SEFIMI-375141 format. One record per residue: z, x, y negated of N, C-alpha, C, CB in turn; residue in one letter. Coordinates in steps of 0.2 Angstrom, whole numbers, padded with zeros to 4 digits, always signed. Glycine has a CB too. Example, Ala and Ser with C-alpha at 12.3 -4.5 7.8 and 13.67 -1.06 7.14 Angstrom:
+0039+0066+0028+0039+0062+0022+0039+0066+0016+0045+0057+0022A
+0035+0064+0011+0036+0068+0005+0039+0064+0000+0029+0070+0003S
END
This chain:
+0443+0567-0519+0449+0563-0517+0450+0562-0510+0449+0555-0520M
+0444+0563-0506+0444+0562-0500+0446+0569-0496+0439+0559-0498T
+0443+0574-0500+0445+0580-0497+0452+0582-0495+0442+0585-0501E
+0455+0580-0501+0464+0582-0500+0466+0578-0494+0470+0580-0507V
+0464+0572-0492+0467+0568-0487+0463+0571-0481+0466+0560-0488H
+0458+0574-0479+0455+0576-0474+0459+0582-0471+0447+0578-0476L
+0463+0587-0475+0466+0592-0474+0472+0590-0470+0468+0595-0479E
+0475+0583-0471+0481+0581-0468+0480+0576-0461+0484+0576-0474N
+0472+0575-0460+0471+0572-0454+0467+0576-0448+0467+0566-0457R
+0468+0573-0443+0465+0577-0437+0458+0574-0436+0470+0575-0430T
+0455+0577-0433+0447+0576-0432+0446+0568-0430+0444+0581-0425H
+0450+0567-0425+0450+0559-0422+0451+0556-0427+0455+0558-0416A
+0456+0556-0432+0457+0550-0438+0451+0551-0442+0463+0551-0442E
+0448+0556-0443+0442+0557-0449+0438+0553-0445+0439+0566-0450Y
+0436+0553-0440+0431+0549-0437+0432+0542-0437+0431+0550-0430L
+0439+0539-0436+0441+0533-0437+0440+0531-0444+0447+0533-0435E
+0441+0535-0449+0441+0534-0456+0433+0532-0458+0445+0541-0461W
+0429+0537-0455+0422+0538-0457+0420+0530-0455+0419+0545-0452V
+0421+0529-0448+0418+0522-0446+0421+0516-0450+0419+0521-0439A
+0426+0516-0452+0429+0510-0456+0426+0512-0462+0437+0508-0457E
+0424+0516-0466+0421+0518-0472+0414+0514-0471+0421+0526-0474D
+0411+0517-0466+0404+0515-0466+0404+0506-0466+0400+0518-0459R
+0409+0503-0462+0407+0497-0461+0408+0492-0468+0409+0495-0455E
+0413+0496-0472+0413+0492-0478+0407+0493-0483+0419+0494-0482M
+0404+0499-0483+0398+0500-0486+0392+0496-0485+0397+0507-0485Q
END
């Protein structure tokens, strides 16, 4: 699921997404 979204995101956006994902877990 995430792999498809990563293709459409920039590296900066990916880092922000990971940071938010880590806070939720």
